[in-house]
LUMTORVO-947360 format. One line per field, with one value per residue: residue number from 1; residue in one letter; chain; z, x, y of N, C-alpha, C, CB in turn. Coordinates in nm, 3 decimals. Atoms other than C-alpha are relative to their C-alpha. Glycine has a CB too. Layout:
<pts>
i c(NUM ...)
aa c(A ...)
ch c(A ...)
n_up c(Z ...)
n_east c(X ...)
n_north c(Y ...)
ca_up c(Z ...)
ca_east c(X ...)
ca_north c(Y ...)
c_up c(Z ...)
c_east c(X ...)
c_north c(Y ...)
cb_up c(Z ...)
cb_east c(X ...)
cb_north c(Y ...)
</pts>
This chain:
<pts>
i c(1 2 3 4 5 6 7 8 9 10 11 12 13 14 15 16 17 18 19 20 21 22 23 24 25 26 27 28 29 30 31 32 33 34 35 36 37 38 39 40 41 42 43 44 45 46 47 48 49 50 51 52 53 54 55 56 57 58 59 60 61 62 63 64 65 66 67 68 69 70 71 72 73 74 75 76 77 78 79 80 81 82 83 84 85 86 87 88 89 90 91 92 93 94 95 96 97 98 99 100 101 102 103 104 105 106 107 108 109 110 111 112 113 114 115 116 117 118 119 120 121 122 123 124 125 126 127 128 129 130 131 132 133 134 135 136 137 138 139 140 141)
aa c(M S Q D C V Y I E E M E V G Q F A E I G R T I T D A D I V M Y A G V S G D T N P A H L N Q Q Y A E A T M F K G R I A H G M L T A G Q I S A V I G T R L P G P G S I Y M S Q S L K F K A P V R P G D T V I T R A T V T A I D L A K K R V T L A T V C K V G E T I V L E G E A L V L A P S K G)
ch c(A A A A A A A A A A A A A A A A A A A A A A A A A A A A A A A A A A A A A A A A A A A A A A A A A A A A A A A A A A A A A A A A A A A A A A A A A A A A A A A A A A A A A A A A A A A A A A A A A A A A A A A A A A A A A A A A A A A A A A A A A A A A A A A A A A A A A A A A A A A A A)
n_up c(-0.113 -0.105 -0.118 -0.106 -0.115 -0.164 -0.007 -0.111 -0.161 -0.025 -0.034 -0.145 -0.091 -0.001 0.140 0.050 0.076 -0.015 0.089 -0.060 0.145 -0.061 0.085 -0.002 0.056 0.131 0.030 -0.037 0.148 0.093 -0.048 0.001 0.098 -0.014 -0.101 0.070 -0.135 0.013 -0.144 -0.038 -0.100 0.082 0.092 -0.014 -0.116 -0.091 -0.065 -0.066 -0.154 -0.072 -0.087 -0.126 0.039 -0.010 0.134 0.029 -0.047 0.074 0.051 -0.051 0.080 0.068 -0.092 0.015 0.132 -0.040 -0.023 0.128 0.053 -0.067 0.060 0.149 0.032 -0.097 -0.063 0.117 0.151 0.164 -0.008 -0.067 0.054 -0.132 -0.026 -0.112 -0.098 -0.093 -0.063 -0.066 -0.054 -0.189 -0.014 0.130 0.125 0.110 0.085 -0.041 -0.122 0.111 -0.077 -0.011 -0.049 -0.044 0.046 -0.062 0.026 -0.151 -0.025 0.074 0.021 0.145 0.109 0.120 0.065 -0.056 -0.089 -0.051 -0.069 -0.066 0.045 -0.019 0.072 -0.118 0.031 -0.160 -0.087 -0.018 0.149 0.041 0.053 0.015 0.068 0.009 0.178 0.002 0.113 0.070 0.023 0.091 -0.030 0.071 0.032)
n_east c(-0.068 0.036 0.113 -0.032 -0.098 0.031 -0.100 -0.035 0.084 0.087 -0.076 0.038 -0.119 0.036 0.034 -0.075 -0.010 -0.083 -0.011 -0.104 -0.065 -0.081 -0.124 -0.008 -0.089 -0.021 -0.027 -0.166 -0.085 0.033 -0.008 -0.139 -0.007 0.073 -0.076 -0.099 -0.074 0.027 -0.032 0.033 0.070 0.184 0.059 -0.007 0.061 -0.093 -0.011 0.076 0.032 -0.125 0.032 0.044 0.199 0.030 0.087 -0.017 0.137 0.047 -0.076 0.134 0.046 0.166 0.105 0.002 0.042 0.153 0.063 0.029 0.162 0.082 0.036 0.007 0.152 0.096 0.014 0.103 0.031 -0.057 -0.016 -0.127 -0.121 -0.105 -0.093 -0.093 0.021 -0.056 0.014 -0.080 -0.003 0.056 -0.017 -0.030 0.144 -0.037 0.098 0.143 0.079 0.131 -0.007 0.102 -0.030 0.109 -0.083 0.140 -0.030 -0.033 0.010 0.071 0.013 0.124 -0.030 -0.087 0.095 -0.072 0.075 -0.055 0.108 -0.017 -0.023 -0.016 0.019 0.025 -0.004 0.075 0.054 -0.105 -0.062 -0.091 -0.067 0.105 -0.066 0.064 -0.027 0.072 -0.016 0.079 0.116 0.085 0.153 0.111 0.068)
n_north c(0.085 0.160 0.064 0.145 -0.071 -0.090 -0.124 -0.047 -0.025 0.080 0.112 -0.013 0.083 0.125 0.071 0.104 0.104 0.093 0.115 0.095 0.067 0.091 -0.044 0.096 0.040 -0.060 -0.147 -0.005 -0.016 -0.101 -0.115 0.015 -0.025 -0.161 -0.094 0.042 0.067 0.193 0.102 0.128 0.024 0.015 0.144 0.131 0.037 0.091 -0.183 -0.104 0.051 -0.044 -0.149 -0.010 0.018 0.176 0.133 -0.131 -0.105 -0.069 -0.169 -0.120 -0.078 0.076 -0.034 -0.098 -0.008 -0.040 -0.161 -0.090 0.074 -0.094 -0.175 0.005 0.069 -0.046 -0.111 -0.080 0.088 -0.041 -0.129 -0.035 -0.025 0.009 -0.136 0.047 0.155 0.066 0.132 0.023 0.155 0.080 0.132 0.029 0.098 0.124 0.005 0.044 0.005 -0.145 -0.136 -0.106 -0.156 -0.059 -0.114 -0.022 -0.128 -0.053 -0.196 -0.056 -0.141 -0.030 -0.091 0.056 0.104 0.119 0.083 0.087 0.113 0.096 0.106 0.095 0.072 0.076 0.120 0.059 -0.111 -0.109 -0.155 0.007 -0.136 -0.103 -0.106 -0.065 -0.005 -0.091 0.077 -0.071 0.074 -0.102 -0.117 -0.032 -0.116)
ca_up c(-6.396 -6.259 -6.051 -5.881 -5.709 -5.368 -5.439 -5.172 -5.031 -5.002 -4.798 -4.370 -4.138 -4.068 -4.363 -4.495 -4.739 -4.732 -4.975 -4.906 -5.152 -5.075 -5.168 -5.363 -5.469 -5.855 -5.733 -5.536 -5.853 -6.051 -5.817 -5.812 -6.153 -6.190 -5.898 -6.013 -5.581 -5.640 -5.246 -5.138 -4.843 -5.124 -5.378 -5.203 -4.938 -4.799 -4.775 -4.631 -4.347 -4.244 -4.151 -3.844 -4.064 -4.052 -4.453 -4.713 -4.676 -4.940 -5.080 -4.822 -5.097 -5.259 -4.946 -4.992 -5.334 -5.157 -5.041 -5.360 -5.481 -5.229 -5.322 -5.667 -5.671 -5.388 -5.179 -5.347 -5.650 -5.975 -6.004 -5.717 -5.753 -5.445 -5.309 -5.006 -4.810 -4.495 -4.402 -4.123 -4.120 -3.809 -3.918 -4.242 -4.544 -4.629 -4.932 -4.913 -4.612 -4.718 -4.653 -4.528 -4.612 -4.501 -4.603 -4.324 -4.353 -4.068 -4.201 -4.493 -4.700 -4.919 -5.057 -5.148 -5.245 -4.965 -4.818 -4.522 -4.467 -4.216 -4.345 -4.274 -4.374 -4.157 -4.172 -3.915 -3.636 -3.682 -3.843 -4.069 -4.217 -4.138 -4.228 -4.347 -4.749 -4.806 -5.165 -5.407 -5.428 -5.715 -5.685 -5.789 -5.873)
ca_east c(-1.433 -1.530 -1.858 -1.661 -1.418 -1.514 -1.486 -1.329 -1.626 -1.826 -1.533 -1.580 -1.279 -1.326 -1.446 -1.270 -1.179 -1.010 -0.918 -0.740 -0.532 -0.348 0.022 0.124 0.439 0.420 0.362 0.714 0.847 0.660 0.787 1.124 1.120 0.981 1.174 1.475 1.493 1.627 1.720 1.724 1.552 1.185 1.291 1.531 1.376 1.677 1.857 1.556 1.529 1.856 1.735 1.581 1.220 1.275 1.145 1.086 0.860 0.737 0.922 0.730 0.721 0.436 0.247 0.295 0.179 -0.189 -0.213 -0.171 -0.460 -0.665 -0.625 -0.623 -0.939 -1.155 -1.079 -1.052 -1.038 -0.978 -0.826 -0.618 -0.317 -0.026 0.150 0.356 0.355 0.514 0.591 0.705 0.762 0.565 0.606 0.704 0.432 0.489 0.343 0.001 -0.084 -0.404 -0.335 -0.600 -0.563 -0.717 -0.705 -0.926 -0.934 -0.773 -0.792 -0.920 -0.833 -1.105 -0.883 -0.601 -0.831 -0.592 -0.673 -0.506 -0.543 -0.428 -0.275 -0.278 -0.204 -0.288 -0.229 -0.530 -0.491 -0.147 -0.012 0.265 0.288 0.132 0.190 0.025 -0.044 -0.136 -0.296 -0.459 -0.814 -1.081 -1.330 -1.654 -1.573)
ca_north c(-0.695 -1.076 -1.148 -1.375 -1.096 -0.916 -0.573 -0.380 -0.187 -0.498 -0.634 -0.618 -0.704 -1.041 -1.164 -1.507 -1.717 -2.024 -2.338 -2.667 -2.875 -3.197 -3.172 -3.468 -3.628 -3.482 -3.112 -3.158 -3.241 -3.003 -2.712 -2.845 -2.826 -2.467 -2.289 -2.473 -2.586 -2.969 -2.982 -3.351 -3.245 -3.247 -3.547 -3.775 -4.007 -4.170 -3.780 -3.633 -3.921 -3.799 -3.445 -3.326 -3.386 -3.768 -3.813 -3.548 -3.220 -2.999 -2.664 -2.391 -2.162 -2.461 -2.415 -2.030 -2.055 -2.134 -1.782 -1.637 -1.917 -1.767 -1.396 -1.473 -1.686 -1.568 -1.282 -1.028 -1.291 -1.186 -0.901 -0.866 -0.732 -0.852 -0.582 -0.804 -1.145 -1.193 -1.541 -1.748 -2.141 -2.281 -2.660 -2.880 -3.031 -3.373 -3.490 -3.614 -3.392 -3.152 -2.802 -2.558 -2.184 -1.914 -1.533 -1.314 -0.912 -0.719 -0.359 -0.182 0.119 0.256 0.563 0.366 0.077 -0.171 -0.467 -0.675 -0.990 -1.248 -1.554 -1.901 -2.219 -2.534 -2.905 -3.064 -2.845 -2.700 -2.374 -2.457 -2.098 -1.768 -1.450 -1.131 -1.026 -0.680 -0.651 -0.422 -0.490 -0.435 -0.134 -0.049 0.281)
c_up c(0.051 0.099 0.122 0.106 0.150 -0.007 0.157 0.060 0.030 0.120 0.158 0.067 0.051 -0.059 -0.072 -0.122 -0.010 -0.137 0.025 -0.145 0.104 -0.087 -0.047 -0.043 -0.142 0.034 0.062 -0.120 -0.087 0.058 -0.014 -0.147 -0.081 0.060 -0.037 0.194 0.008 0.129 0.047 0.139 -0.092 -0.065 0.067 0.140 0.065 0.062 0.081 0.165 0.105 0.088 0.075 -0.073 -0.001 -0.133 -0.072 0.025 -0.169 0.002 0.138 -0.064 -0.094 0.119 -0.010 -0.079 0.018 0.007 -0.121 -0.108 0.083 -0.030 -0.133 -0.052 0.093 0.093 -0.040 -0.090 -0.106 0.006 0.078 -0.033 0.169 -0.003 0.106 0.094 0.081 0.031 0.101 -0.011 0.077 -0.013 -0.189 -0.062 -0.039 -0.084 0.044 0.119 -0.102 0.083 -0.026 -0.030 0.001 -0.005 0.076 -0.026 0.111 -0.019 -0.167 -0.039 -0.110 -0.050 -0.051 -0.047 0.046 0.034 0.065 0.083 0.091 -0.103 0.063 -0.005 0.113 -0.040 0.122 0.054 0.003 -0.119 -0.015 -0.079 0.053 -0.007 -0.049 -0.118 0.024 -0.174 -0.050 -0.053 -0.091 0.077 -0.092 -0.121 -0.077)
c_east c(-0.073 -0.083 0.048 0.126 -0.138 0.079 -0.009 -0.072 -0.119 0.059 -0.026 0.151 -0.078 -0.040 0.136 0.001 0.112 0.012 0.064 0.023 0.097 0.084 0.048 0.200 0.036 -0.008 0.138 0.073 0.009 0.071 0.129 0.070 -0.012 0.099 0.135 0.070 0.043 -0.024 -0.038 -0.095 -0.168 0.003 0.090 -0.029 0.100 0.068 -0.068 -0.019 0.147 0.018 -0.090 -0.150 0.015 -0.030 -0.059 -0.131 0.039 0.100 -0.094 -0.039 -0.090 -0.076 -0.048 -0.064 -0.149 -0.078 -0.010 -0.142 -0.098 -0.071 -0.053 -0.131 -0.117 -0.029 0.082 -0.053 0.043 0.035 0.069 0.148 0.144 0.109 0.123 -0.022 0.106 -0.018 0.072 -0.107 -0.012 0.040 0.014 -0.145 0.113 -0.113 -0.074 -0.102 -0.068 0.050 -0.076 0.055 -0.111 0.057 -0.083 0.104 0.009 0.006 -0.018 0.011 -0.032 0.100 0.107 -0.035 0.106 -0.041 0.114 0.010 0.138 0.000 0.064 0.024 0.022 0.010 -0.096 0.036 0.161 0.050 0.125 0.040 -0.114 0.091 -0.113 0.043 -0.102 -0.072 -0.108 -0.151 -0.087 -0.106 -0.084 0.052 0.184)
c_north c(-0.190 0.029 -0.050 0.083 0.026 0.124 0.088 0.056 -0.068 -0.079 0.061 -0.097 -0.146 -0.084 -0.070 -0.023 -0.079 -0.123 -0.068 -0.105 -0.102 -0.003 -0.164 -0.013 0.090 0.189 0.053 0.020 0.139 0.132 0.038 0.019 0.161 0.102 -0.022 -0.053 -0.121 0.008 -0.112 0.020 0.000 -0.090 -0.098 -0.012 -0.021 0.139 0.088 -0.127 0.017 0.100 -0.010 -0.014 -0.134 -0.037 0.196 0.127 0.079 0.152 0.131 0.124 -0.072 0.060 0.169 0.060 0.032 0.113 0.071 -0.096 0.091 0.136 -0.014 -0.072 -0.009 0.104 0.026 -0.089 0.101 0.132 0.124 0.042 -0.016 0.108 -0.068 -0.066 0.033 -0.127 -0.069 -0.148 -0.060 -0.162 -0.078 -0.017 -0.081 -0.044 -0.106 0.051 0.075 0.125 0.057 0.146 0.090 0.135 0.075 0.156 0.063 0.096 0.000 0.165 0.047 0.097 -0.085 -0.167 -0.152 -0.060 -0.054 -0.099 -0.083 -0.129 -0.090 -0.134 -0.148 -0.141 -0.057 0.132 0.114 0.093 -0.062 0.095 0.077 0.120 0.129 0.015 0.186 0.023 0.117 -0.087 0.067 0.042 -0.023 0.138 0.030)
cb_up c(0.149 0.089 -0.051 -0.120 -0.087 0.162 -0.137 0.000 0.026 -0.119 -0.077 0.036 0.164 0.044 -0.110 0.045 -0.100 0.136 -0.103 0.164 -0.138 0.039 0.107 -0.087 -0.010 -0.118 0.060 0.069 -0.105 -0.017 0.119 0.057 -0.020 0.113 0.162 -0.131 0.108 -0.048 0.100 0.021 0.131 -0.107 -0.199 -0.045 0.002 -0.093 -0.085 -0.120 -0.010 -0.076 -0.071 0.100 -0.178 0.102 0.109 -0.143 0.206 0.039 -0.254 0.132 -0.054 -0.011 0.151 0.000 -0.084 0.102 0.096 -0.106 0.054 0.079 -0.018 -0.057 -0.028 0.055 0.113 -0.096 -0.033 -0.133 0.002 0.055 -0.090 0.005 0.092 0.056 -0.080 0.085 -0.079 0.127 0.002 0.042 0.105 -0.013 -0.182 0.074 -0.130 0.027 0.161 0.029 -0.004 0.144 -0.091 0.133 -0.158 0.190 -0.079 0.078 0.083 0.050 0.025 0.033 0.038 0.053 -0.211 0.067 -0.062 0.012 -0.153 0.107 -0.087 0.014 -0.128 0.064 -0.015 0.107 0.189 0.050 0.058 -0.034 -0.179 0.122 -0.131 0.081 -0.147 0.065 0.001 -0.114 0.120 -0.136 -0.010 0.124 0.161)
cb_east c(-0.021 0.134 -0.079 0.091 0.085 0.063 -0.048 0.079 -0.050 -0.037 0.172 -0.190 0.056 -0.043 -0.067 -0.025 -0.027 -0.045 0.023 -0.069 0.112 -0.046 0.138 -0.126 -0.031 -0.139 -0.122 0.064 -0.068 -0.161 -0.047 0.028 -0.070 -0.142 -0.023 0.088 -0.072 0.141 -0.028 0.140 0.037 -0.068 0.027 0.126 -0.089 0.123 -0.009 -0.183 -0.050 0.081 -0.041 0.049 -0.090 -0.138 -0.226 0.039 0.027 -0.146 -0.081 0.026 0.099 -0.026 0.059 0.072 0.032 -0.020 0.093 0.188 -0.030 0.063 0.149 0.129 0.017 -0.004 -0.017 0.073 -0.184 -0.113 -0.081 0.014 -0.029 0.083 -0.107 0.047 0.022 -0.015 0.006 0.044 0.059 -0.238 -0.149 0.099 -0.107 0.048 0.038 0.017 0.042 -0.252 0.092 -0.060 0.101 -0.057 0.021 -0.076 -0.081 0.106 0.196 -0.106 0.094 -0.199 0.042 0.170 -0.026 0.067 -0.100 0.038 -0.110 -0.098 0.042 -0.021 0.086 -0.134 0.151 0.080 -0.062 0.118 0.035 0.003 0.034 -0.115 0.079 -0.015 -0.123 0.090 -0.032 0.095 -0.068 -0.059 0.018 -0.125 -0.091)
cb_north c(0.122 -0.077 -0.123 -0.187 0.204 -0.091 0.114 0.056 0.148 -0.073 -0.023 -0.082 0.109 -0.014 0.122 -0.100 0.032 -0.054 0.007 -0.094 0.139 -0.122 0.103 -0.051 -0.132 -0.070 0.088 -0.139 -0.101 0.013 0.007 -0.138 -0.082 0.002 -0.031 0.146 -0.001 -0.135 0.044 -0.089 0.122 0.110 -0.004 -0.061 -0.101 -0.129 0.086 0.060 -0.191 0.027 0.122 0.143 0.067 -0.056 -0.191 -0.014 0.140 -0.001 0.059 0.063 0.068 -0.222 -0.039 0.018 -0.131 -0.026 0.099 0.015 -0.200 0.022 0.116 -0.075 -0.138 -0.066 0.022 0.112 -0.048 -0.013 0.010 -0.085 0.187 -0.150 0.153 0.076 -0.176 0.052 -0.072 0.103 -0.050 0.003 -0.051 -0.128 0.104 -0.137 -0.007 -0.128 0.052 -0.016 0.081 -0.005 0.072 -0.051 0.038 -0.090 0.059 -0.031 0.123 -0.038 0.058 0.086 0.157 0.009 0.039 -0.008 -0.106 0.028 -0.132 0.006 0.015 0.016 0.036 0.031 -0.053 -0.163 -0.082 -0.067 0.224 -0.087 0.022 0.006 -0.073 0.074 -0.199 0.112 -0.184 0.049 -0.027 -0.060 0.176 0.044 0.116)
</pts>
């Protein structure tokens, strides 16, 4: 196992990791291509200006993907297996926004090698997404 992971035996409730990413037009276009979600709210400025958001927004699942990045690269990191994720979309993310994503350990089940993480994405002080993840964490044993 990579030494970049945090083994479940080393985790503590309250421990967290975070990453930041600025969402670009290219990210949105590439996500639309990969996912097949070509909703004009994401891709067509003229259409999007007539919506409740008054402009283009990023796909919610593009933002949620940052949670996977935190889990797979930081906490627990390489070797983690995503088991479940709840999501509540709270506010839009727009092209050019920098999203800070944090995963915080809320519970540890050593017997099952599972960790529960509170997951939050913010743009500035605004929570744009929140939820909870259950992850099978790497173990020393």
